[in-house]
FIRO-78232 format. One line per 2 residues: for each residue x, y, z of N, C-alpha, C. Coordinates in Angstrom, 2 decimals, padded with zeros to 5 digits. Each point is the difference from the previous one (the first is absolute). Example, Ala and Ser with C-alpha at 12.3 -4.5 7.8 and 13.67 -1.06 7.14 Angstrom:
% residues 2
013.19,-005.69,007.80,-000.89,001.19,000.00,000.90,001.20,000.00  -000.35,001.05,-000.72,000.82,001.19,000.06,-000.77,001.09,000.73
***
This chain:
% residues 307
006.28,-025.88,-001.89,-000.29,000.39,-001.41,-001.32,000.87,-000.05  000.06,001.19,-000.35,-001.11,000.87,-000.05,-000.97,-000.50,-001.16
-001.33,000.35,000.25,-000.96,-000.39,-001.05,000.04,000.90,-001.18  -000.04,-000.63,-001.22,000.03,000.82,-001.18,-001.38,-000.02,-000.60
-000.47,001.18,-000.38,-001.31,000.07,-000.72,000.17,000.13,-001.43  -000.85,-000.77,-000.76,000.07,000.19,-001.49,-001.46,000.28,-000.38
-000.14,001.01,-000.82,-001.32,000.23,-000.60,000.00,-000.59,-001.42  -001.13,-000.88,-000.17,-000.05,-000.66,-001.30,-000.47,000.88,-001.08
000.90,000.71,-000.71,-000.42,000.94,-000.99,000.00,-000.58,-001.40  000.69,-001.11,-000.13,000.19,-000.43,-001.35,000.20,-001.49,000.02
-000.18,-000.69,-001.10,000.31,-001.42,-000.15,001.38,-000.27,-000.16  000.45,-001.20,000.08,001.42,-000.34,-000.20,000.82,000.18,001.24
-000.18,-000.81,000.99,000.75,000.12,001.23,001.48,-000.42,-000.28  000.85,000.64,000.86,001.39,-000.41,-000.12,000.15,-001.46,000.41
000.53,-000.72,-000.86,000.20,-001.42,000.17,001.41,-000.46,000.00  000.88,000.85,000.42,001.53,-000.40,-000.01,000.19,-001.25,000.86
001.04,-000.67,-000.21,000.34,-001.22,000.66,000.27,000.23,001.46  -000.74,-000.77,000.81,000.15,000.03,001.45,000.22,-001.39,000.47
001.10,-000.31,000.67,000.38,-001.33,000.33,-001.13,-000.66,000.92  -000.41,-001.26,-000.43,-001.01,-000.68,000.87,000.58,-000.31,001.28
-000.78,000.11,001.09,000.49,-000.36,001.37,-000.89,-001.08,000.54  000.47,-000.74,000.96,-000.76,-001.07,000.62,-000.65,000.51,001.23
-001.40,000.03,-000.03,-000.74,000.54,001.18,000.18,-000.84,001.18  000.00,000.59,001.19,-000.09,-000.79,001.23,-001.29,-000.73,000.17
-000.04,-001.12,000.57,-001.23,-000.82,000.23,-000.96,000.78,000.83  -001.15,000.22,-000.31,-001.02,000.76,000.79,-000.85,-000.94,000.77
-000.24,000.18,001.23,-000.88,-000.78,000.82,-001.36,000.70,000.08  -001.05,-000.82,-000.21,-001.38,000.53,000.17,-000.39,001.00,-001.09
000.64,-000.05,-001.08,-000.37,000.99,-001.13,-001.25,-000.47,-000.73  -000.53,000.94,-000.82,-001.26,-000.22,-000.73,000.35,-000.65,-001.34
-000.41,-001.35,-000.21,000.28,-000.63,-001.23,-001.13,000.14,-000.97  000.27,000.08,-001.22,-001.12,000.15,-001.02,-000.63,-001.37,-000.15
-001.33,000.04,-000.37,-000.67,-001.18,-000.34,000.58,-000.64,-001.29  000.34,000.86,-000.91,000.52,-000.40,-001.31,001.49,-000.35,000.10
000.27,-001.33,-000.24,001.42,-000.45,-000.01,000.62,-000.18,-001.38  -000.92,000.26,-001.06,000.45,-000.06,-001.27,-000.98,000.63,-000.88
000.43,000.49,-001.15,-000.95,000.69,-001.00,-000.36,001.37,000.48  -001.15,000.47,-000.45,-000.37,001.37,000.13,-000.48,000.26,001.53
000.05,001.16,000.33,-000.59,000.45,001.32,-001.47,000.60,-000.24  -000.84,-000.18,000.96,-001.38,000.51,-000.10,-000.85,-000.86,-000.80
-001.29,-000.18,000.47,-000.98,-000.78,-000.70,-001.13,000.90,-000.55  -000.38,001.05,000.73,-001.11,000.89,-000.54,000.49,001.04,-000.93
-000.90,000.61,-000.72,000.37,001.01,-000.98,000.60,001.18,000.58  -000.47,000.38,001.26,000.60,001.09,000.64,001.32,-000.15,000.61
000.37,-001.25,000.41,001.22,-000.31,000.42,001.05,000.06,-001.14  -000.44,-000.63,-001.09,000.87,-000.01,-001.25,000.29,001.41,-000.48
-001.04,000.99,000.11,000.22,001.33,-000.42,001.04,000.63,000.81  -000.05,-000.27,001.30,001.08,000.55,000.92,001.40,-000.42,-000.45
000.11,-001.32,-000.27,001.32,-000.53,-000.39,000.45,000.60,-001.31  -000.98,000.25,-000.91,000.35,000.59,-001.28,000.69,001.43,000.19
-000.38,000.74,000.97,000.55,001.25,000.34,001.53,-000.19,000.38  000.27,-001.02,000.83,001.41,-000.25,000.28,000.80,-000.40,-001.20
-000.53,-000.97,-000.76,000.70,-000.55,-001.13,000.21,000.93,-001.10  -000.77,001.09,000.03,000.12,001.01,-001.10,001.23,000.91,000.27
000.57,-000.11,001.17,001.15,000.80,000.29,001.38,-000.48,-000.68  -000.04,-001.28,-000.55,001.09,-000.46,-000.69,001.28,000.08,000.81
000.06,-000.64,001.18,001.13,-000.13,000.87,000.77,-001.17,-000.07  -000.17,-000.79,-001.02,000.87,-001.13,-000.35,000.00,-001.13,000.94
001.25,-000.36,000.40,000.25,-001.13,000.83,-000.55,000.18,001.39  -000.19,001.30,000.50,-000.49,000.17,001.28,-001.52,-000.52,000.24
-000.68,-000.13,-001.09,-001.32,-000.54,000.07,000.10,-001.45,000.44  000.84,-000.78,-000.62,000.12,-001.43,000.41,000.56,-000.15,001.36
000.94,000.90,000.39,000.47,-000.14,001.39,-001.13,000.41,001.00  -000.83,001.02,-000.41,-001.12,000.35,000.82,-000.93,-001.15,000.16
-000.33,-000.78,-000.95,-000.82,-001.16,-000.07,000.56,-001.08,001.01  001.36,-000.15,-000.08,000.60,-000.97,000.82,-000.10,000.41,001.49
000.18,001.27,000.29,000.01,000.49,001.39,-001.51,-000.16,000.44  -000.99,000.29,-000.77,-001.39,-000.19,000.39,-000.36,-001.47,000.29
000.63,-000.92,-000.74,-000.37,-001.35,000.13,000.74,-000.68,001.19  001.17,000.52,000.33,000.80,-000.64,001.05,-000.26,000.68,001.39
-000.84,000.98,000.08,-000.44,000.63,001.29,000.99,000.98,000.52  000.65,000.73,-000.89,000.94,001.06,000.39,-000.71,001.29,000.51
-001.28,000.16,-000.45,-000.77,001.07,000.49,-000.58,-000.22,001.36  000.51,000.77,000.99,-000.37,-000.25,001.43,-001.32,000.62,000.40
-000.35,001.15,-000.55,-001.28,000.58,000.33,-000.38,000.97,-001.08  -001.37,000.20,-000.07,-000.55,000.92,-000.86,-001.18,000.70,000.67
-000.03,001.31,-000.02,-001.09,000.86,000.60,-000.52,000.82,-001.01  -001.29,-000.08,-000.30,-000.67,000.74,-001.03,-000.88,001.16,000.64
000.14,001.13,-000.41,-000.73,001.16,000.53,-000.43,000.94,-001.23  -000.70,000.96,000.41,-000.62,000.96,-001.07,001.29,000.53,-000.80
000.06,-000.34,-001.25,000.98,000.61,-000.96,001.40,-000.62,000.26  000.19,-000.95,000.76,001.43,-000.43,000.19,000.06,-001.37,000.53
001.18,-000.69,-000.16,000.29,-001.31,000.40,001.34,000.04,000.67  000.15,-000.53,001.20,001.36,-000.13,000.64,000.31,-001.44,000.11
001.23,-000.45,-000.25,000.34,-001.36,000.17,001.43,-000.07,000.40  000.34,-001.15,000.62,001.37,-000.34,000.36,000.37,-001.28,-000.75
001.15,000.01,-000.62,000.52,-001.11,-000.79,001.39,-000.31,000.46  000.23,-001.33,000.31,001.25,-000.52,000.37,000.90,-000.18,-001.26
001.10,000.74,-000.04,000.96,-000.20,-001.02,001.20,-000.58,000.40  001.17,000.25,-000.50,001.27,-000.56,000.28,000.58,000.60,001.33
-000.42,001.20,000.44,000.57,000.61,001.13,-000.88,-000.42,001.31  000.63,000.10,001.14,-000.73,-000.41,001.21,-001.32,000.75,000.20
000.02,001.25,-000.21,-001.16,000.92,000.20,-000.94,-000.11,-001.23  -001.27,-000.31,000.17,-000.96,-000.06,-001.13,-000.07,001.42,-000.61
-000.31,-000.03,-001.23,-000.18,001.28,-000.79,-001.38,000.54,000.09  -000.07,001.33,000.10,-001.40,000.59,000.16,-000.41,000.45,-001.41
-001.21,-000.41,-000.24,-000.67,000.27,-001.36,-001.18,000.93,000.22  -000.02,000.99,-000.86,-001.16,000.87,-000.07,-000.53,000.14,-001.41
-001.27,-000.29,-000.24,-000.69,000.17,-001.25,-001.13,000.97,000.15  000.07,001.09,-000.78,-001.05,001.06,000.14,-000.86,000.06,-001.25
-001.27,-000.10,000.06,-000.86,000.12,-001.10,-000.79,001.24,000.07  -000.09,000.76,-001.10,-000.73,001.29,-000.04,-001.49,-000.25,000.30
-000.50,000.65,001.00,-001.37,-000.17,000.39,-000.93,000.95,-000.87  -001.21,-000.40,-000.06,-001.00,000.86,-000.60,-000.53,000.98,000.93
-000.32,001.25,-000.51,-000.48,001.05,000.88,-001.50,-000.35,000.36  -000.48,000.79,000.94,-001.39,-000.19,000.45,-000.95,000.37,-001.21
000.35,000.97,-000.80,-000.91,000.35,-001.10,000.16,-001.13,-001.04  001.14,-000.57,-000.13,000.15,-001.17,-001.09,-000.80,-001.16,000.57
000.07,-000.30,001.30,-000.79,-001.14,000.42,-001.53,000.28,-000.09  -000.39,001.27,000.12,-001.40,000.29,-000.12,-000.48,-000.38,-001.46
000.76,000.30,-000.95,-000.27,-000.33,-001.44,-000.12,-001.55,-000.11  000.93,-000.70,000.57,-000.07,-001.51,-000.09,-001.22,-000.53,000.54
-000.34,000.46,001.33,-001.12,-000.51,000.78,-001.34,000.37,-000.86  -000.07,001.16,-000.51,-001.18,000.30,-000.81,-000.16,-000.92,-001.21
001.19,-000.27,-000.66,-000.15,-000.98,-001.10,-000.29,-001.41,000.42  000.49,-000.50,001.19,-000.27,-001.25,000.51,-001.49,-000.15,000.43
-000.40,001.00,000.70,-001.46,-000.09,000.53,-000.98,000.24,-001.19  000.46,000.49,-001.06,-000.98,000.10,-001.21,-000.25,-001.21,-000.67
000.78,-001.08,000.26,-000.24,-001.29,-000.52,-000.22,-001.00,001.12  -001.13,-000.49,000.16,-000.46,-000.81,001.15,000.97,-001.22,000.15
000.43,-000.62,-001.02,000.72,-001.22,000.13,001.35,000.20,000.61  000.69,001.21,-000.20,001.27,000.27,000.65,-000.20,000.21,001.50
-000.97,000.76,000.41,-000.24,000.34,001.41,-000.39,-001.34,000.71  -000.91,-000.86,-000.63,-000.43,-001.19,000.61,001.25,-000.97,000.34
000.80,-000.12,-001.10,001.17,-000.89,000.17,000.96,000.49,001.00  000.31,001.26,000.06,000.94,000.55,000.94,-000.53,-000.13,001.44
-001.29,000.23,000.15,-000.62,-000.13,001.32,000.05,-001.38,000.39  -000.06,-001.00,-000.93,000.13,-001.41,000.37,001.31,-000.46,000.15
001.09,000.82,-000.14,001.33,-000.33,000.27,000.61,-000.57,-001.23  -000.51,000.25,-001.19,000.53,-000.55,-001.27,000.51,001.08,-000.86
001.14,-000.22,-000.70,000.57,001.02,-000.83,-000.52,-000.27,-001.47  -000.80,000.91,-000.55,-000.56,-000.21,-001.32,001.10,-000.11,-001.04
-000.27,-000.90,-000.97,000.96,-000.35,-001.02,000.41,001.23,-000.85  -001.07,000.79,-000.34,000.22,001.16,-000.91,-000.09,001.31,000.66
000.64,000.07,001.19,-000.07,001.27,000.72,001.02,001.05,-000.54  001.04,-000.43,-000.57,001.03,000.98,-000.52,-000.60,001.01,-000.94
-000.88,-000.33,-001.01,-000.52,000.89,-000.87,-000.78,001.10,000.66  -000.57,-000.29,001.34,-000.72,001.03,000.69,000.95,001.19,000.38
001.19,-000.42,000.40,001.01,000.97,000.38,000.50,000.81,-001.30  000.11,-000.79,-001.06,000.48,000.68,-001.21,-001.01,001.00,-000.55
-001.27,-000.30,000.13,-001.11,000.99,-000.48,000.13,001.26,000.75  000.39,000.10,001.17,000.16,001.17,000.75,001.36,000.65,-000.02
000.90,-000.60,-000.92,001.34,000.56,-000.14,000.96,-000.42,001.00  -000.25,-001.14,000.69,000.86,-000.47,001.06,000.38,-001.43,-000.24
000.79,-000.63,000.95,000.37,-001.33,-000.13,000.07,-000.64,001.41  -000.43,-001.30,000.03,000.08,-000.69,001.24,001.43,-000.35,000.37
000.77,-000.41,-000.93,001.39,-000.36,000.20,000.88,001.17,-000.51  001.21,-000.01,000.68,000.95,001.11,-000.52,000.16,-000.05,-001.50
-000.33,001.08,-000.69,000.07,-000.04,-001.43,001.26,000.66,-000.50  000.59,000.80,000.64,001.26,000.62,-000.35,001.12,-000.31,001.01
001.16,000.05,-000.47,001.13,-000.29,000.89,000.17,000.97,001.10  -000.38,001.19,-000.23,-000.01,001.09,001.13,-001.05,-000.26,001.04
-000.99,-000.85,-000.26,-000.99,-000.36,000.96,000.59,-000.93,001.10  001.27,-000.41,-000.14,000.58,-001.01,000.87,001.36,000.35,000.34
000.35,000.01,001.35,001.42,000.26,000.44,000.37,-001.20,000.90  001.15,-000.39,-000.13,000.53,-001.12,000.85,001.40,000.29,000.56
000.28,-000.50,001.20,001.29,000.23,000.63,000.38,-001.29,000.76  001.42,-000.22,000.02,000.44,-001.11,000.70,001.34,000.41,000.72
000.26,-000.48,001.13,001.26,000.39,000.74,001.20,-000.91,-000.47  -000.21,-000.87,-000.94,001.09,-000.81,-000.55,001.00,000.84,-000.77
001.19,-000.51,-000.25,001.03,000.76,-000.78,-000.16,-000.11,-001.53  -000.96,-000.74,-000.43,-000.30,-000.09,-001.48,-000.42,001.36,-000.58
000.72,000.44,-001.02,-000.31,001.20,-000.59,-001.18,000.00,-000.91  -000.60,-001.20,-000.34,-001.09,-000.12,-000.81,-001.29,000.19,000.86
-000.98,000.68,-000.59,-001.25,000.03,000.71,-001.16,-000.12,-001.03  -000.88,-001.05,000.09,-000.10,-000.90,001.15,001.13,-001.04,000.01
000.43,-000.36,001.15,000.94,-001.08,000.23,-000.72,-001.31,000.18  000.76,-001.09,000.20,-000.63,-001.26,000.25,-000.77,-000.10,001.22
000.35,000.78,001.05,-000.74,-000.01,001.30,-001.38,000.58,-000.26  -000.06,001.15,-000.69,-001.26,000.60,-000.32,-000.83,-000.87,-000.89
000.62,-000.68,-000.97,-000.78,-000.97,-000.86,-000.55,-001.08,000.76  000.73,-000.48,001.07,-000.57,-001.18,000.85,-001.26,000.46,000.69
000.09,001.21,000.59,-001.21,000.59,000.58,-001.18,000.16,-000.94  000.32,000.43,-001.21,-000.95,000.16,-001.10,-000.80,-001.30,-000.23
000.76,-001.07,-000.17,-000.62,-001.34,-000.35,-000.92,-000.41,001.12  000.47,000.13,001.19,-000.80,-000.36,001.19,-001.24,000.82,000.07
000.06,001.27,-000.34,-001.20,000.89,-000.01,-001.04,-000.55,-001.09  000.53,-000.47,-001.10,-000.88,-000.51,-001.06,-000.77,-001.20,000.59
000.65,-000.88,000.68,-000.78,-001.09,000.64,-000.96,000.52,001.12  000.38,001.03,000.63,-000.87,000.48,001.08,-001.26,000.65,-000.59
000.14,000.52,-001.21,-001.08,000.60,-000.74,-001.03,-001.12,-000.44  000.61,-001.15,-000.19,-000.99,-001.13,-000.30,-000.91,-000.19,001.16
000.53,000.09,001.20,-000.76,-000.25,001.22,-001.03,001.06,000.20  000.53,001.27,-000.08,-000.90,001.17,000.35,000.24,001.09,-001.01
-000.85,-000.05,-001.10,000.24,001.05,-001.07,-000.25,001.37,000.45  -000.65,000.26,001.17,-000.26,001.26,000.51,001.20,000.72,000.56
001.12,-000.72,000.11,001.24,000.67,000.36,000.48,000.93,-001.15  -000.42,-000.23,-001.21,000.38,000.84,-001.07,-000.72,001.34,000.18
-001.23,000.01,000.48,-000.70,001.26,000.27,000.75,000.78,001.15  000.48,-000.82,001.02,000.65,000.62,001.13,001.35,000.75,-000.53
000.68,-000.72,-000.93,001.24,000.65,-000.45,-000.30,001.18,-000.77  -001.19,000.21,-000.60,-000.35,001.14,-000.77,-000.69,001.03,000.91
-000.13,-000.36,001.25,-000.49,001.03,000.93,-001.27,-000.15,000.73  -000.68,-001.10,-000.35,-001.38,-000.24,000.64,-000.05,-001.38,000.55
-000.14,-000.13,001.31,000.04,-001.29,000.70,-001.27,-000.80,-000.35  000.04,-001.29,000.30,-001.10,-000.84,-000.30,-001.22,000.41,000.77
000.24,000.35,001.30,-001.12,000.47,000.85,-000.73,001.23,-000.55  000.90,000.99,-000.38,-000.56,001.23,-000.54,-000.68,-000.17,-001.24
000.44,-000.91,-000.81,-000.63,-000.35,-001.36,-001.41,-000.54,000.33  -000.06,-001.00,000.89,-001.24,-000.70,000.32,-001.01,001.02,000.53
000.50,000.90,001.01,-000.90,000.95,000.50,-000.59,000.98,-000.95  000.78,000.52,-000.89,-000.31,001.00,-000.97,-000.93,-000.66,-001.09
000.25,-001.23,-000.31,-000.90,-000.59,-000.96,-001.32,-000.39,000.66  000.05,-000.43,001.19,-001.30,-000.32,000.71,-000.88,001.14,000.42
000.67,001.31,000.15,-000.85,001.09,000.42,000.01,001.01,-001.19  000.03,-000.46,-001.23,-000.10,000.86,-001.12,-001.25,000.77,-000.03
000.09,001.29,-000.36,-001.19,000.92,-000.07,-000.89,-000.38,-001.07  -001.33,000.27,000.05,-000.98,-000.33,-001.00,000.47,000.44,-001.40
000.64,001.23,-000.01,000.49,000.46,-001.19,001.07,-000.82,-000.65  000.83,-000.60,000.78,001.03,-000.86,-000.55,-000.42,-001.44,-000.17
-000.89,-000.43,000.97,-000.26,-001.39,-000.01,-001.04,-000.45,-001.13  000.22,-001.08,-000.65,-000.89,-000.50,-001.04,-001.16,-000.57,000.70
-001.26,000.20,-000.63,-001.16,-000.54,000.68,-000.06,-001.38,000.27  000.74,-000.79,-000.87,000.03,-001.41,000.17,000.89,-000.51,001.16
000.76,000.84,000.55,000.89,-000.33,001.18,-000.85,000.09,001.24  000.03,-001.02,000.83,-000.84,000.08,001.23,000.60,001.06,000.85
-000.93,000.74,000.71,000.59,000.99,000.97,000.72,-000.59,001.14  000.98,000.80,000.57,000.85,-000.61,001.10,-000.87,-000.32,001.26
000.38,-001.03,000.57,-000.61,-000.36,001.24,000.61,000.72,001.11  -000.82,000.66,000.83,000.58,000.73,001.10,000.77,-000.81,000.98
001.12,000.47,000.55,000.81,-000.80,000.88,-000.64,-000.06,001.38  -000.04,-001.26,000.64,-000.43,-000.20,001.20,000.97,000.51,001.02
-000.33,000.59,001.19,001.02,000.31,000.96,000.69,-001.25,000.51  001.28,000.13,000.21,000.77,-001.12,000.53,-000.43,-000.30,001.40
-000.09,-001.34,000.32,-000.34,-000.42,001.39,001.13,-000.86,000.45  000.71,000.45,001.11,001.11,-000.81,000.47,-000.57,-001.34,000.58
000.77,-001.03,-000.20,-000.36,-001.33,000.58,000.09,000.07,001.53  -000.88,-000.72,000.67,000.06,-000.07,001.42,001.14,-000.98,000.42
000.59,000.32,001.13,000.99,-000.95,000.52,-000.65,-001.01,000.91  -001.26,000.09,000.30,-000.69,-000.93,000.84,-000.53,-001.15,-000.86
000.31,-001.30,000.28,-000.42,-001.10,-000.78,-001.57,-000.06,-000.17  -000.69,000.29,001.06,-001.42,-000.10,-000.05,-000.57,001.01,-000.93
000.59,001.21,-000.01,-000.51,001.05,-000.94,000.42,-000.32,-001.43  001.12,-000.55,-000.15,000.50,-000.30,-001.36,-000.84,-001.11,-000.71
-000.43,-001.04,000.88,-000.82,-001.06,-000.65,-001.48,000.25,000.07  -000.44,001.15,000.46,-001.33,000.31,-000.13,-000.86,-000.24,001.28
000.65,-000.27,001.14,-000.87,-000.37,001.24,-000.47,001.26,000.64  000.58,001.10,-000.27,-000.51,001.31,000.61,-000.82,000.85,-000.93
-001.28,-000.22,-000.03,-000.93,000.78,-000.76,-000.12,-000.50,-001.52  000.69,-001.00,-000.44,-000.10,-000.47,-001.29,-000.20,-001.49,-000.02
-000.64,-000.53,-000.98,-000.22,-001.35,-000.16,-000.16,-000.34,-001.46  -000.07,-001.34,-000.30,-000.17,-000.39,-001.30,-001.45,000.44,-000.53
-000.92,000.16,000.90,-001.39,000.44,-000.36,000.06,001.42,-000.56  001.09,000.80,000.41,000.03,001.35,-000.42,000.60,000.12,-001.38
000.56,-001.08,-000.53,000.55,-000.02,-001.33,-001.04,000.06,-001.15  000.50,000.29,-001.22,-001.00,000.01,-001.08,-000.57,-001.35,-000.17
-001.31,000.07,-000.57,-000.76,-001.31,-000.16,000.70,-000.92,-000.94  000.70,000.51,-001.07,000.70,-000.90,-000.89,001.53,000.19,000.08
000.72,-001.00,000.28,001.39,-000.08,000.14,000.56,-000.80,-001.08  000.86,000.47,-000.85,000.42,-000.80,-001.14,001.55,000.16,-000.21
000.61,-000.99,-000.64,001.34,-000.04,-000.29,000.33,001.18,-001.07  001.03,000.72,000.16,000.34,000.99,-000.99,000.20,-000.53,-001.38
-000.51,000.73,-000.97,000.17,-000.48,-001.45,001.50,000.08,-000.36  000.70,001.02,000.57,001.46,000.10,-000.36,000.82,-000.27,001.19
000.69,-001.08,000.09,000.84,-000.24,001.17,001.13,001.10,000.15  000.36,000.24,001.29,001.02,000.90,000.28,-000.15,001.38,-000.69
-001.22,000.51,-000.03,-000.26,001.30,-000.74,000.77,001.11,000.67  000.07,000.03,001.34,000.71,001.10,000.66,001.50,-000.10,-000.30
000.49,-001.20,000.04,001.37,-000.15,-000.21,000.37,000.47,-001.40  -000.86,-000.27,-000.98,000.29,000.30,-001.37,-000.10,001.58,-000.14
-000.86,000.68,000.74,-000.15,001.45,-000.15,001.33,000.63,000.64  000.55,-000.59,001.02,001.21,000.52,000.57,001.21,-000.27,-000.85
-000.01,-000.93,-000.88,001.18,-000.31,-000.77,000.83,-001.04,000.64  000.95,-000.59,-000.76,000.84,-001.06,000.50,001.10,000.55,000.93
000.60,-001.04,000.67,001.03,000.34,000.90,001.24,000.48,-000.68  000.60,001.10,000.41,001.16,000.63,-000.66,001.21,-001.00,-000.10
000.50,-000.19,-001.24,001.16,-000.85,-000.29,-000.21,-001.42,000.54  -001.13,-000.58,-000.14,-000.31,-001.35,000.47,000.81,-000.99,-000.86
000.61,-000.91,000.77,000.87,-000.94,-000.73,-000.37,-001.45,000.35  -001.26,-000.22,000.28,-000.36,-001.39,000.29,-000.14,-000.83,-001.23
-000.17,-001.31,000.15,-000.08,-000.89,-001.11,-001.27,000.27,-000.96  -001.07,000.50,000.58,-001.19,000.34,-000.76,-000.40,001.52,000.39
-000.68,000.59,-000.97,-000.42,001.35,000.36,-000.95,000.10,001.23  000.28,001.04,000.80,-000.69,000.10,001.27,-001.46,000.06,-000.12
-000.55,000.92,-000.99,-001.45,-000.01,-000.10,-000.64,-001.25,-000.44  000.63,-000.78,-000.86,-000.51,-001.30,-000.42,-000.10,-000.93,001.23
001.07,-000.01,000.80,000.01,-000.83,001.21,-001.14,000.36,000.94  -000.12,001.39,000.30,-000.98,000.46,000.88,-001.48,-000.40,-000.57
-000.13,000.13,-001.29,-001.35,-000.24,-000.57,-000.33,-001.51,000.19  000.88,-000.85,-000.18,-000.28,-001.47,000.34,-000.35,-000.20,001.46
000.74,000.64,000.82,-000.30,-000.08,001.49,-001.34,000.49,000.33  -000.37,001.16,-000.53,-001.27,000.65,000.28,-001.13,-000.93,-000.57
000.22,-000.43,-001.24,-001.06,-000.85,-000.58,-000.16,-001.31,000.77  001.03,-000.52,000.62,-000.16,-001.24,000.80,-000.56,000.32,001.43
000.31,001.19,000.49,-000.37,000.29,001.39,-001.48,000.56,000.06  -000.43,000.64,-001.03,-001.39,000.63,000.00,-001.14,-001.06,000.31
-000.07,-001.16,-000.68,-001.00,-000.92,000.35,000.06,-000.46,001.41  001.19,-000.26,000.55,000.16,-000.49,001.35,-000.52,001.18,000.98
000.41,001.17,-000.33,-000.36,001.10,000.83,-001.57,000.14,000.11  -000.53,-000.23,-001.16,-001.55,000.14,-000.07,-000.63,-001.09,000.88
000.67,-001.22,-000.02,-000.55,-001.09,000.81,000.08,000.29,001.45  001.13,000.63,000.38,000.22,000.38,001.43,-001.01,001.11,000.39
-000.22,000.96,-000.94,-000.77,001.13,000.38,-001.50,-000.31,000.09  -000.52,-000.71,-000.97,-001.46,-000.28,000.01,-000.37,-001.40,000.06
000.98,-000.90,-000.06,-000.23,-001.43,000.10,-000.22,-000.65,-001.40  000.30,-001.23,-000.07,-000.39,-000.76,-001.34,-001.34,000.01,-000.43
-000.98,-000.20,000.91,-001.34,-000.04,-000.31,-000.45,001.44,-000.45  000.27,000.94,000.84,-000.40,001.31,-000.34,000.60,000.52,-001.26
001.25,-000.54,-000.32,000.58,000.43,-001.22,-000.70,-000.51,-001.16  -000.59,-001.24,000.06,-000.86,-000.56,-001.11,-001.22,000.83,-000.12
-000.61,000.42,001.06,-001.17,000.76,-000.08,000.29,001.35,-000.63  001.16,000.59,000.42,000.42,001.24,-000.53,000.20,-000.06,-001.48
000.51,-001.05,-000.45,000.31,-000.16,-001.50,-001.32,-000.08,-000.75  -000.97,-000.68,000.66,-001.32,-000.13,-000.68,-000.69,001.43,-000.07
000.19,000.79,000.94,-000.56,001.36,-000.04,000.54,000.74,-001.10  001.27,-000.20,-000.28,000.65,000.80,-001.07,-000.38,-000.50,-001.40
-000.34,-001.21,-000.10,-000.37,-000.59,-001.35,-001.43,000.33,-000.38
***
């Protein structure tokens, strides 16, 4: 079956009757965290789901939710301006899904970045890995939108025989994307054409003209130093010692800070959120590591120096 492209030029999708089919059981599929009720916990995830539900595709929405919850989506790959997925339906070969989101041009991103850097709170939160609650008005002020605002901003395709578009397979991928946005809201920026890494770099190296005076200047990057494969060099026996370390060694105020900056693990399906689990491990490990590094007595002295 050849892929059919539909450009979303109007509301009111064709919702003619299409016989419901029983999908084949999928092994190792991605199951949604939500097993009942609404999808998405954060405001940005809910906004994404609102885009899907505004298409008025009737029963295919409920079927899409069922597919997402039962693990029929086998894989999802998110890239600049597009999402590719495979969904197991009633046929032996999984269906290929493609969702394309209109990206913002370089000139449009410049407008957005100027607006974001003009308000210190937005730049600070984004650099800290947090999506500001009221970031959408910033896009609106420069005549743009963070989420697809018009139907023509979004194109979808599925290799299934269903003549409706979006079909239930596309809807299933949509719902899982909403949950993934809960984990990493910066994926929304990627779909609109700017990766998380590029956003962080451009916010962190904002020019004096763009950057607000209250935003701290970017810290210059240290050159990368590959780890030695020699145990002695790795543990500091060759030219390094504890005496060469800073006079004050302290437990980080924010556990798992680097992990938080990198974002959560894609499509994590553990019983508890990965970052929360890592934070507890880091918080428990840090005092023990300090004892090993400088010793219990020295640790007490070190604490007294800080107080």
